[in-house]
N, C-alpha and C positions, 0 to 999 in steps of 0.2 A: 401362369407358367410355373410359379413356385409351388403351387399346390400339386401340379402334375409331377414335378421333380420330387417333392416330398413323398408322394405315394410310391413313386418308382424306387426311392431309396429304402422305404420301409419294406416293400415287396422283395427287393434284392436281399436285404438282410434276413428276412423271414425265410427265404429259400435256402440260406446258409445255416439256419437254425438259431438266429439271433433276434432279440427284441431290443428296441432302442428306447431309452428314456429321452425326455424332452431335451435335456442338455446335450446328450450324445447326438441326437438328430441335428441339433443346431450346429454342432461341431462338424458333422459330415457335410451339411449344406454349405457351411463356410469354406470348407476345403474344396468342394466342387466349384465354388464361385471363381476359383483361380484358373479354370480351364474353359476353353471354348465349348460350344454346344456339341460339336461333332466329336469331342474327346471325353465327354462326361462318362460314357459307358466304360471306356478303358480305365479312366481314373478311379471309378467306383469299384471295378473288378480288382484293380491293384490294391486299393485300400482293404477290400475284403480278404484278399490273399495274405496281406501282411498281418491282419488281425487274427487269421487262422493260426499263425505261428506264435501267438502270445499264450501264456499260461493264464487263462481266464478262470476266475472263480465261479462265474455264473454266465448263462447264456443271455441274461438281461444286462445289457451294456449301459454303463453310466459314462460320464464325460471323460474320466481319467484315462482308461486304456485307448479310447478313440483319439484323444488329444495327443497322447504319446506317439502313436503311429503317424498321425497327421503331421506333427512337428517334424518328424524324421523325413517324411516324404517331401515336405515343402523345403526342408534344408537341402535335400539331394537335388531337387528341382532348381533351387537357387544356385547351387554349385555349378550346374550345367549352364545356366544363363550367364554366369560370370566368365565363361570361356567359350564364347560363340565361335571363335576361329578354329577351335579344336575339332578335327574331323570326327573323333569318337564322342566328344561331348555333344555335338549337334545331332548325333544319331540317338535312336531310342535305346534305353537300357536293356530292353529285350529285343534281340535280333534273331530272326528266323533265317536259317541257312538251308537252302535247297540241297538235298543230298546229291542231286544229279549235277550240281555245279561246284561241289566241294573240290578243291584242287587235289590232284593225285600226284604225290611225289614218290620217287623211288631212288634208292641209294646205289651209286655206281662204285663198287669196291675197288675198281682199277684206278679211276680218276679221283676217287674219294670225295665226291660231292653229290648232293641231291639234284635230280633233274625232274622237271614236271612232265607227267605223261599227258600228251596233248590229244591222243586219240580217244575215241568214244569206247567206253567199256560196256559190254552187254549186261542187261539187267539180270539175266540168268547165266550163272557161270558155266563154263564148259568143263571138260574132263580135267584140264590142267589148272583150273582156278584154285583148287585147294592147295595144290603143290606151290603155286605162286604165292598164296597167302602165307604159308609157312616160310618160304624163301624170303619174302619181304620183311617178315617179322624177325627172322634171324639176322638179316643184314642191318635192320634198324638197331638191334641191340649190339651187333658186332662193331658198328661204327662208334658207338658210345664207349664200349670197352677199350677200343684201340686208342682212345684219347686219355684213358686213365694212366697216370704215371706209374702205377704198380704193374701194368701190363704192357707198357710202351717200350719198345726196343731202345729208343733214343734217350728216354728220360730215366729208365730204370737202371740202377747200378747192380749188376749181377753179384758182385762180391758182398752185398748187404743181405743176401738171402742164403739160408741154409741149403736151399734146393736149386741154386743157380738162377738163371734168368726166368722171369715170369711171362715171357712173351708167349702169346697164344700160338700153338702149333696146329697146322691143319692135320686132321686125322689121317689123311693119306700119307703124311710124312713120318708117321710112327713106325712104319714097316722098316725093319732092319736097324732101328736106332735104340740105344740103351740110355738109361738114366731117366730121371723124373722130368715130366713134361706137363704143361698146362694145355688143356683142350677146352673147346666150347662146342656144345652140341645139344641136340634135342633128344630127350629120353624116349626110346621106343622099344617095343617088344616084338622084334621081327620073328622070333620063335617063341613058342609057349615056354614060359619059365626062364627065358634068356633075355636080359635087357641089354640094349645097345645105346651108344651115343652116335648121332649122325650130324654131320655138317654138310657143306656143299661139295665136299671132295670125296668122302667115303663114310663108312660106318664101322664101328668097332664094338665088339662085345665087352661089357664092363662087369667087374666084380665089385659090388658095393658092400660086401659083408664086413669089411674092416674100415670102411670110410668114416671119416670124421665129418659129420654134417654140421656146417657152421650155423646157418639159419634157414628157416623156411620149411615148407611141406611140399614134397616133390611127387608128381604123378607123371603118367605118360604125356608126351607132347610138351613137357616143361623144358625150357632152355636153361642150362646150367653151365657153370664153370667147374671143371674137375682137374685136380692135380694128382698125378699118379705115374705108374711105370708100366711099360709094355712087357708082358710075360712071354716066355718061350712058347706057350701054347696059343698065342695070339689073342689073349684076353688082357684088357687094360685094367690093372689093379688100381682102383681109386683109393687115394689116401685122404684127400680133402675134397669136399663138394659143397657148392653154395650158389646163390643167385648172382648174376652179373651185378657189379656195384652200381649204386645210384650216382647221379651227377648233379651238381648244383645248377639251378635254373640259369644263373648268370653265364655260366660256361656254355650251356646248351644254346642260349640265345646268341651268344657271340659267334658260335660256330655256324648256326643256321643263317646268320646274316640277314635277318628280317624276312625269312621265308614264311609265308602265311599258309600253314598246313590246314587250317579250318575254313578259311574263306570269310572270316569275320573282321579282317583288318588287323593292322599291327599298332599296338599302343606305343607311344613314345615313353621315355623314361619318366618324364614329368607326369604324364597321364597315369602311368602305372603306380607311382608313388601316391598320387592323389586318390586313386581308387582304393589302395590298401588302407590309407588313412581313414577314408570314409567307411570302409568295411569294418575296420577295427572299432570305430565309434558305434556302428550298428550292433556289433556283437555285445558291446557293453550294455547298451540300453534296451535291446530286445533279446529275449532268450532264443537262441538258434538251435536248441537241442533237437528240433524236429526236422532240421535240414540234414541231408546226407551229401557231404561234399566229397 
């Protein structure tokens, strides 16, 4: 059996473009001895994937790079075995989520909470699917901005700003009102050469010629926050324009109250800390420049 496994290991490595020295081969066989026979293929593929991200000087592998990856993988496996009662630790580090069973949540702007869509969605979208996509994306950002103290009615002190309250005004409410306002909308070009900002209430033509762009690169269908004033000709003169502000992860998690948006389960605080500690050790010992996070 060991001869068959030895040949399989050499063949797998050769398919990836590697050649193994005797010490490296012994290290791989020692690593595979920790797994049952039905898990050998997965363990070998995992080892090869991790080796792929090392900065190797040659395709002929000696013991050192193989030992480094094997040690880290065995350390991670030991950490899982130390916490068998943990739901996330007992599961595989690689989890496949079926796209047809991923939970679908939508934000209710009236009740101000997320509710799960329980009906079945069609594989091929109908005529209103694209509009629903933009609406859901707008509401997803709006609920985040509404919690920001700089744009919250209750938390923001209007006297501390040169422009008054930074509360987000619906575009429909701009009609007949003077003074500077903050609005949030999607950039669109409803007429050739004329740009508009749209929200769920209305659309208004905007003049960006004298706008101060804070950060970012803006194109059509981009959601932005804009501060400006409505002109007599019905055009909103933008003074400041930027992306909706980011939010700390802790604040978002507290608001979501454990909602599982992806379907992969919710990590406890202890599990999250343990994962980031392990991840930071991996970053130090293995070059991760080939990863795109």
